[in-house]
Gaussian input, Z-matrix of N, CA and C with variables (Angstrom, degrees):
# hf/3-21g

backbone

0 1
 N
 C     1     B1
 C     2     B2     1     A1
 N     3     B3     2     A2     1     D1
 C     4     B4     3     A3     2     D2
 C     5     B5     4     A4     3     D3
 N     6     B6     5     A5     4     D4
 C     7     B7     6     A6     5     D5
 C     8     B8     7     A7     6     D6
 N     9     B9     8     A8     7     D7
 C    10    B10     9     A9     8     D8
 C    11    B11    10    A10     9     D9
 N    12    B12    11    A11    10    D10
 C    13    B13    12    A12    11    D11
 C    14    B14    13    A13    12    D12
 N    15    B15    14    A14    13    D13
 C    16    B16    15    A15    14    D14
 C    17    B17    16    A16    15    D15
 N    18    B18    17    A17    16    D16
 C    19    B19    18    A18    17    D17
 C    20    B20    19    A19    18    D18
 N    21    B21    20    A20    19    D19
 C    22    B22    21    A21    20    D20
 C    23    B23    22    A22    21    D21
 N    24    B24    23    A23    22    D22
 C    25    B25    24    A24    23    D23
 C    26    B26    25    A25    24    D24
 N    27    B27    26    A26    25    D25
 C    28    B28    27    A27    26    D26
 C    29    B29    28    A28    27    D27
 N    30    B30    29    A29    28    D28
 C    31    B31    30    A30    29    D29
 C    32    B32    31    A31    30    D30
 N    33    B33    32    A32    31    D31
 C    34    B34    33    A33    32    D32
 C    35    B35    34    A34    33    D33
 N    36    B36    35    A35    34    D34
 C    37    B37    36    A36    35    D35
 C    38    B38    37    A37    36    D36
 N    39    B39    38    A38    37    D37
 C    40    B40    39    A39    38    D38
 C    41    B41    40    A40    39    D39
 N    42    B42    41    A41    40    D40
 C    43    B43    42    A42    41    D41
 C    44    B44    43    A43    42    D42
 N    45    B45    44    A44    43    D43
 C    46    B46    45    A45    44    D44
 C    47    B47    46    A46    45    D45
 N    48    B48    47    A47    46    D46
 C    49    B49    48    A48    47    D47
 C    50    B50    49    A49    48    D48
 N    51    B51    50    A50    49    D49
 C    52    B52    51    A51    50    D50
 C    53    B53    52    A52    51    D51
 N    54    B54    53    A53    52    D52
 C    55    B55    54    A54    53    D53
 C    56    B56    55    A55    54    D54
 N    57    B57    56    A56    55    D55
 C    58    B58    57    A57    56    D56
 C    59    B59    58    A58    57    D57
 N    60    B60    59    A59    58    D58
 C    61    B61    60    A60    59    D59
 C    62    B62    61    A61    60    D60
 N    63    B63    62    A62    61    D61
 C    64    B64    63    A63    62    D62
 C    65    B65    64    A64    63    D63
 N    66    B66    65    A65    64    D64
 C    67    B67    66    A66    65    D65
 C    68    B68    67    A67    66    D66
 N    69    B69    68    A68    67    D67
 C    70    B70    69    A69    68    D68
 C    71    B71    70    A70    69    D69
 N    72    B72    71    A71    70    D70
 C    73    B73    72    A72    71    D71
 C    74    B74    73    A73    72    D72
 N    75    B75    74    A74    73    D73
 C    76    B76    75    A75    74    D74
 C    77    B77    76    A76    75    D75
 N    78    B78    77    A77    76    D76
 C    79    B79    78    A78    77    D77
 C    80    B80    79    A79    78    D78
 N    81    B81    80    A80    79    D79
 C    82    B82    81    A81    80    D80
 C    83    B83    82    A82    81    D81
 N    84    B84    83    A83    82    D82
 C    85    B85    84    A84    83    D83
 C    86    B86    85    A85    84    D84
 N    87    B87    86    A86    85    D85
 C    88    B88    87    A87    86    D86
 C    89    B89    88    A88    87    D87
 N    90    B90    89    A89    88    D88
 C    91    B91    90    A90    89    D89
 C    92    B92    91    A91    90    D90
 N    93    B93    92    A92    91    D91
 C    94    B94    93    A93    92    D92
 C    95    B95    94    A94    93    D93
 N    96    B96    95    A95    94    D94
 C    97    B97    96    A96    95    D95
 C    98    B98    97    A97    96    D96
 N    99    B99    98    A98    97    D97
 C   100   B100    99    A99    98    D98
 C   101   B101   100   A100    99    D99
 N   102   B102   101   A101   100   D100
 C   103   B103   102   A102   101   D101
 C   104   B104   103   A103   102   D102
 N   105   B105   104   A104   103   D103
 C   106   B106   105   A105   104   D104
 C   107   B107   106   A106   105   D105
 N   108   B108   107   A107   106   D106
 C   109   B109   108   A108   107   D107
 C   110   B110   109   A109   108   D108
 N   111   B111   110   A110   109   D109
 C   112   B112   111   A111   110   D110
 C   113   B113   112   A112   111   D111
 N   114   B114   113   A113   112   D112
 C   115   B115   114   A114   113   D113
 C   116   B116   115   A115   114   D114
 N   117   B117   116   A116   115   D115
 C   118   B118   117   A117   116   D116
 C   119   B119   118   A118   117   D117
 N   120   B120   119   A119   118   D118
 C   121   B121   120   A120   119   D119
 C   122   B122   121   A121   120   D120
 N   123   B123   122   A122   121   D121
 C   124   B124   123   A123   122   D122
 C   125   B125   124   A124   123   D123
 N   126   B126   125   A125   124   D124
 C   127   B127   126   A126   125   D125
 C   128   B128   127   A127   126   D126
 N   129   B129   128   A128   127   D127
 C   130   B130   129   A129   128   D128
 C   131   B131   130   A130   129   D129
 N   132   B132   131   A131   130   D130
 C   133   B133   132   A132   131   D131
 C   134   B134   133   A133   132   D132
 N   135   B135   134   A134   133   D133
 C   136   B136   135   A135   134   D134
 C   137   B137   136   A136   135   D135
 N   138   B138   137   A137   136   D136
 C   139   B139   138   A138   137   D137
 C   140   B140   139   A139   138   D138
 N   141   B141   140   A140   139   D139
 C   142   B142   141   A141   140   D140
 C   143   B143   142   A142   141   D141
 N   144   B144   143   A143   142   D142
 C   145   B145   144   A144   143   D143
 C   146   B146   145   A145   144   D144
 N   147   B147   146   A146   145   D145
 C   148   B148   147   A147   146   D146
 C   149   B149   148   A148   147   D147
 N   150   B150   149   A149   148   D148
 C   151   B151   150   A150   149   D149
 C   152   B152   151   A151   150   D150
 N   153   B153   152   A152   151   D151
 C   154   B154   153   A153   152   D152
 C   155   B155   154   A154   153   D153
 N   156   B156   155   A155   154   D154
 C   157   B157   156   A156   155   D155
 C   158   B158   157   A157   156   D156
 N   159   B159   158   A158   157   D157
 C   160   B160   159   A159   158   D158
 C   161   B161   160   A160   159   D159
 N   162   B162   161   A161   160   D160
 C   163   B163   162   A162   161   D161
 C   164   B164   163   A163   162   D162
 N   165   B165   164   A164   163   D163
 C   166   B166   165   A165   164   D164
 C   167   B167   166   A166   165   D165
 N   168   B168   167   A167   166   D166
 C   169   B169   168   A168   167   D167
 C   170   B170   169   A169   168   D168
 N   171   B171   170   A170   169   D169
 C   172   B172   171   A171   170   D170
 C   173   B173   172   A172   171   D171
 N   174   B174   173   A173   172   D172
 C   175   B175   174   A174   173   D173
 C   176   B176   175   A175   174   D174
 N   177   B177   176   A176   175   D175
 C   178   B178   177   A177   176   D176
 C   179   B179   178   A178   177   D177
 N   180   B180   179   A179   178   D178
 C   181   B181   180   A180   179   D179
 C   182   B182   181   A181   180   D180
 N   183   B183   182   A182   181   D181
 C   184   B184   183   A183   182   D182
 C   185   B185   184   A184   183   D183
 N   186   B186   185   A185   184   D184
 C   187   B187   186   A186   185   D185
 C   188   B188   187   A187   186   D186
 N   189   B189   188   A188   187   D187
 C   190   B190   189   A189   188   D188
 C   191   B191   190   A190   189   D189
 N   192   B192   191   A191   190   D190
 C   193   B193   192   A192   191   D191
 C   194   B194   193   A193   192   D192
 N   195   B195   194   A194   193   D193
 C   196   B196   195   A195   194   D194
 C   197   B197   196   A196   195   D195
 N   198   B198   197   A197   196   D196
 C   199   B199   198   A198   197   D197
 C   200   B200   199   A199   198   D198
 N   201   B201   200   A200   199   D199
 C   202   B202   201   A201   200   D200
 C   203   B203   202   A202   201   D201

   B1=1.4281
   B2=1.5149
   B3=1.3589
   B4=1.4070
   B5=1.5138
   B6=1.3950
   B7=1.3787
   B8=1.5606
   B9=1.3004
   B10=1.3743
   B11=1.4596
   B12=1.3293
   B13=1.4384
   B14=1.5570
   B15=1.3764
   B16=1.4401
   B17=1.5585
   B18=1.3553
   B19=1.4922
   B20=1.4871
   B21=1.2810
   B22=1.4654
   B23=1.5264
   B24=1.2958
   B25=1.4107
   B26=1.4934
   B27=1.3183
   B28=1.4210
   B29=1.5244
   B30=1.3338
   B31=1.4416
   B32=1.5763
   B33=1.3037
   B34=1.4774
   B35=1.5044
   B36=1.3105
   B37=1.4421
   B38=1.4369
   B39=1.3242
   B40=1.5055
   B41=1.5369
   B42=1.3114
   B43=1.4253
   B44=1.4650
   B45=1.2931
   B46=1.4584
   B47=1.5564
   B48=1.3173
   B49=1.4884
   B50=1.4753
   B51=1.2657
   B52=1.5198
   B53=1.4519
   B54=1.3447
   B55=1.4023
   B56=1.5607
   B57=1.3367
   B58=1.4796
   B59=1.5184
   B60=1.2917
   B61=1.4005
   B62=1.5616
   B63=1.3553
   B64=1.4014
   B65=1.5487
   B66=1.2943
   B67=1.4628
   B68=1.5069
   B69=1.3056
   B70=1.3806
   B71=1.5654
   B72=1.2928
   B73=1.4901
   B74=1.5323
   B75=1.3187
   B76=1.5030
   B77=1.5398
   B78=1.3794
   B79=1.4885
   B80=1.5124
   B81=1.3821
   B82=1.5199
   B83=1.4827
   B84=1.3824
   B85=1.4745
   B86=1.5399
   B87=1.2960
   B88=1.5684
   B89=1.5681
   B90=1.3226
   B91=1.3861
   B92=1.5344
   B93=1.3295
   B94=1.4630
   B95=1.5276
   B96=1.3532
   B97=1.4832
   B98=1.5233
   B99=1.2837
   B100=1.4844
   B101=1.5214
   B102=1.3443
   B103=1.5109
   B104=1.5268
   B105=1.2736
   B106=1.5095
   B107=1.5060
   B108=1.3371
   B109=1.4926
   B110=1.4484
   B111=1.4288
   B112=1.4986
   B113=1.5441
   B114=1.3828
   B115=1.3927
   B116=1.5388
   B117=1.3299
   B118=1.5014
   B119=1.5423
   B120=1.4305
   B121=1.4013
   B122=1.4942
   B123=1.3089
   B124=1.5275
   B125=1.6009
   B126=1.3231
   B127=1.4825
   B128=1.5278
   B129=1.3582
   B130=1.3985
   B131=1.5159
   B132=1.3668
   B133=1.4486
   B134=1.5407
   B135=1.3686
   B136=1.4625
   B137=1.4477
   B138=1.3198
   B139=1.4872
   B140=1.4971
   B141=1.2675
   B142=1.4713
   B143=1.5072
   B144=1.3233
   B145=1.5261
   B146=1.5250
   B147=1.2957
   B148=1.5531
   B149=1.5697
   B150=1.2227
   B151=1.5120
   B152=1.5426
   B153=1.3156
   B154=1.4769
   B155=1.5312
   B156=1.2828
   B157=1.5139
   B158=1.4950
   B159=1.2968
   B160=1.5003
   B161=1.5087
   B162=1.2491
   B163=1.5238
   B164=1.5434
   B165=1.3763
   B166=1.4160
   B167=1.5511
   B168=1.2952
   B169=1.4743
   B170=1.5842
   B171=1.3145
   B172=1.4691
   B173=1.4923
   B174=1.3426
   B175=1.4466
   B176=1.5975
   B177=1.3163
   B178=1.3936
   B179=1.5582
   B180=1.2800
   B181=1.4984
   B182=1.5572
   B183=1.2695
   B184=1.4732
   B185=1.4886
   B186=1.3166
   B187=1.4292
   B188=1.5205
   B189=1.4539
   B190=1.4490
   B191=1.4887
   B192=1.3191
   B193=1.4723
   B194=1.4841
   B195=1.3578
   B196=1.3931
   B197=1.5552
   B198=1.3375
   B199=1.5383
   B200=1.4491
   B201=1.4025
   B202=1.4420
   B203=1.4858
   A1=110.30
   A2=117.98
   A3=124.15
   A4=106.81
   A5=116.33
   A6=121.09
   A7=110.40
   A8=119.32
   A9=124.98
   A10=111.39
   A11=114.35
   A12=122.02
   A13=110.86
   A14=116.22
   A15=118.45
   A16=106.60
   A17=114.43
   A18=121.71
   A19=109.30
   A20=118.05
   A21=128.02
   A22=107.95
   A23=118.05
   A24=123.27
   A25=115.80
   A26=119.79
   A27=125.03
   A28=109.84
   A29=117.24
   A30=116.18
   A31=114.15
   A32=115.63
   A33=120.98
   A34=113.75
   A35=118.29
   A36=120.71
   A37=112.51
   A38=120.31
   A39=123.13
   A40=110.11
   A41=114.71
   A42=119.49
   A43=112.89
   A44=118.29
   A45=124.47
   A46=107.08
   A47=120.18
   A48=123.61
   A49=109.48
   A50=119.85
   A51=125.53
   A52=110.61
   A53=120.09
   A54=122.82
   A55=111.32
   A56=113.34
   A57=118.32
   A58=110.77
   A59=120.44
   A60=127.23
   A61=110.19
   A62=116.70
   A63=117.48
   A64=114.24
   A65=116.58
   A66=120.83
   A67=111.81
   A68=117.59
   A69=120.90
   A70=112.30
   A71=113.60
   A72=121.81
   A73=108.98
   A74=118.27
   A75=119.77
   A76=112.58
   A77=113.04
   A78=114.44
   A79=117.16
   A80=117.23
   A81=118.56
   A82=109.09
   A83=113.65
   A84=114.23
   A85=114.49
   A86=111.68
   A87=113.89
   A88=105.85
   A89=118.19
   A90=124.17
   A91=107.59
   A92=110.64
   A93=117.80
   A94=109.29
   A95=113.45
   A96=121.09
   A97=110.22
   A98=118.94
   A99=124.35
   A100=104.82
   A101=113.90
   A102=123.11
   A103=110.54
   A104=118.69
   A105=120.99
   A106=112.28
   A107=116.17
   A108=120.63
   A109=115.78
   A110=114.97
   A111=120.16
   A112=109.08
   A113=115.06
   A114=117.08
   A115=108.36
   A116=113.84
   A117=120.77
   A118=103.89
   A119=113.86
   A120=121.31
   A121=110.02
   A122=115.25
   A123=123.56
   A124=107.06
   A125=113.84
   A126=116.67
   A127=108.98
   A128=113.32
   A129=120.66
   A130=117.36
   A131=111.72
   A132=121.89
   A133=111.79
   A134=116.14
   A135=121.17
   A136=107.42
   A137=119.19
   A138=122.30
   A139=112.21
   A140=118.77
   A141=119.50
   A142=110.83
   A143=119.00
   A144=121.25
   A145=114.05
   A146=118.41
   A147=125.09
   A148=105.98
   A149=123.03
   A150=122.14
   A151=108.72
   A152=118.24
   A153=122.17
   A154=105.91
   A155=120.31
   A156=125.00
   A157=109.26
   A158=116.03
   A159=119.07
   A160=112.91
   A161=115.32
   A162=118.38
   A163=110.04
   A164=117.86
   A165=119.70
   A166=112.27
   A167=119.98
   A168=120.99
   A169=109.87
   A170=116.72
   A171=118.97
   A172=112.68
   A173=117.19
   A174=123.93
   A175=111.41
   A176=116.04
   A177=122.58
   A178=114.01
   A179=114.80
   A180=120.29
   A181=111.72
   A182=118.04
   A183=121.81
   A184=107.37
   A185=117.75
   A186=124.25
   A187=110.66
   A188=116.18
   A189=120.73
   A190=105.65
   A191=118.31
   A192=119.34
   A193=108.38
   A194=114.71
   A195=120.22
   A196=116.54
   A197=116.21
   A198=117.97
   A199=110.44
   A200=122.04
   A201=122.65
   A202=108.96
   D1=145.38
   D2=178.75
   D3=-97.90
   D4=148.49
   D5=176.95
   D6=-133.67
   D7=135.44
   D8=179.29
   D9=-108.19
   D10=126.06
   D11=178.60
   D12=-110.75
   D13=133.74
   D14=177.96
   D15=-90.83
   D16=128.04
   D17=-171.83
   D18=-125.69
   D19=128.85
   D20=178.10
   D21=-95.09
   D22=139.83
   D23=169.13
   D24=103.77
   D25=-7.47
   D26=174.56
   D27=-77.11
   D28=130.40
   D29=-174.18
   D30=-137.68
   D31=-10.25
   D32=-173.39
   D33=-147.67
   D34=171.51
   D35=175.24
   D36=-64.94
   D37=-24.38
   D38=175.91
   D39=-65.32
   D40=-42.89
   D41=176.63
   D42=-61.83
   D43=-42.13
   D44=-177.26
   D45=-69.00
   D46=-38.23
   D47=177.17
   D48=-64.83
   D49=-45.06
   D50=178.52
   D51=-57.79
   D52=-48.86
   D53=-178.52
   D54=-65.29
   D55=-46.01
   D56=178.94
   D57=-58.12
   D58=-47.66
   D59=-176.92
   D60=-63.18
   D61=-42.60
   D62=179.92
   D63=-69.68
   D64=-33.99
   D65=174.18
   D66=-69.78
   D67=-35.49
   D68=177.64
   D69=-67.23
   D70=-35.43
   D71=-179.42
   D72=-64.50
   D73=-29.99
   D74=-179.81
   D75=-100.23
   D76=13.57
   D77=169.53
   D78=107.63
   D79=0.05
   D80=176.06
   D81=-104.78
   D82=94.63
   D83=-178.50
   D84=-93.03
   D85=5.71
   D86=176.87
   D87=-119.94
   D88=85.24
   D89=177.66
   D90=-133.04
   D91=156.71
   D92=175.69
   D93=-145.25
   D94=140.63
   D95=179.83
   D96=-112.95
   D97=126.94
   D98=175.92
   D99=-111.72
   D100=109.01
   D101=177.91
   D102=-69.02
   D103=-30.10
   D104=-179.09
   D105=-66.55
   D106=-39.91
   D107=178.18
   D108=-100.52
   D109=-4.04
   D110=-179.08
   D111=58.02
   D112=52.23
   D113=179.25
   D114=-129.41
   D115=156.45
   D116=171.22
   D117=-127.75
   D118=127.51
   D119=176.39
   D120=-107.01
   D121=124.92
   D122=-179.81
   D123=-109.03
   D124=121.14
   D125=174.63
   D126=-87.63
   D127=160.22
   D128=-177.36
   D129=56.16
   D130=36.92
   D131=-177.67
   D132=-80.96
   D133=143.94
   D134=167.52
   D135=-126.47
   D136=159.99
   D137=-178.78
   D138=-62.12
   D139=-26.92
   D140=179.32
   D141=-72.23
   D142=-14.24
   D143=177.44
   D144=-81.78
   D145=-17.00
   D146=-166.01
   D147=-55.58
   D148=-53.13
   D149=-172.67
   D150=-65.12
   D151=-40.39
   D152=-176.46
   D153=-65.51
   D154=-44.17
   D155=178.99
   D156=-61.99
   D157=-54.03
   D158=-179.58
   D159=-58.00
   D160=-45.75
   D161=-178.53
   D162=-63.11
   D163=-43.41
   D164=177.10
   D165=-61.03
   D166=-43.11
   D167=-179.88
   D168=-68.28
   D169=-39.22
   D170=-178.56
   D171=-72.31
   D172=-29.51
   D173=175.68
   D174=-62.40
   D175=-23.05
   D176=175.61
   D177=-81.02
   D178=-13.57
   D179=177.88
   D180=108.14
   D181=7.45
   D182=-178.82
   D183=-98.31
   D184=163.77
   D185=-179.40
   D186=-117.84
   D187=118.65
   D188=179.38
   D189=-89.90
   D190=132.35
   D191=171.07
   D192=-69.47
   D193=128.09
   D194=-171.40
   D195=-69.10
   D196=-15.50
   D197=175.33
   D198=-82.76
   D199=0.63
   D200=179.85
   D201=-68.91

């Protein structure tokens, strides 16, 4: 299943690359970042992954909307 997270604070390709690299590092190699909609899509998502993904993105300095 795919999961879309709303993320505040991403503004450039460098931000997108940082998020993608961080998620790949923890095992999510199929992700995409859309800077126009400020979203991150994670493929092969399970509910047990949610906290790990949110923490990884927030550790980079971005804010994940909690209702994502």
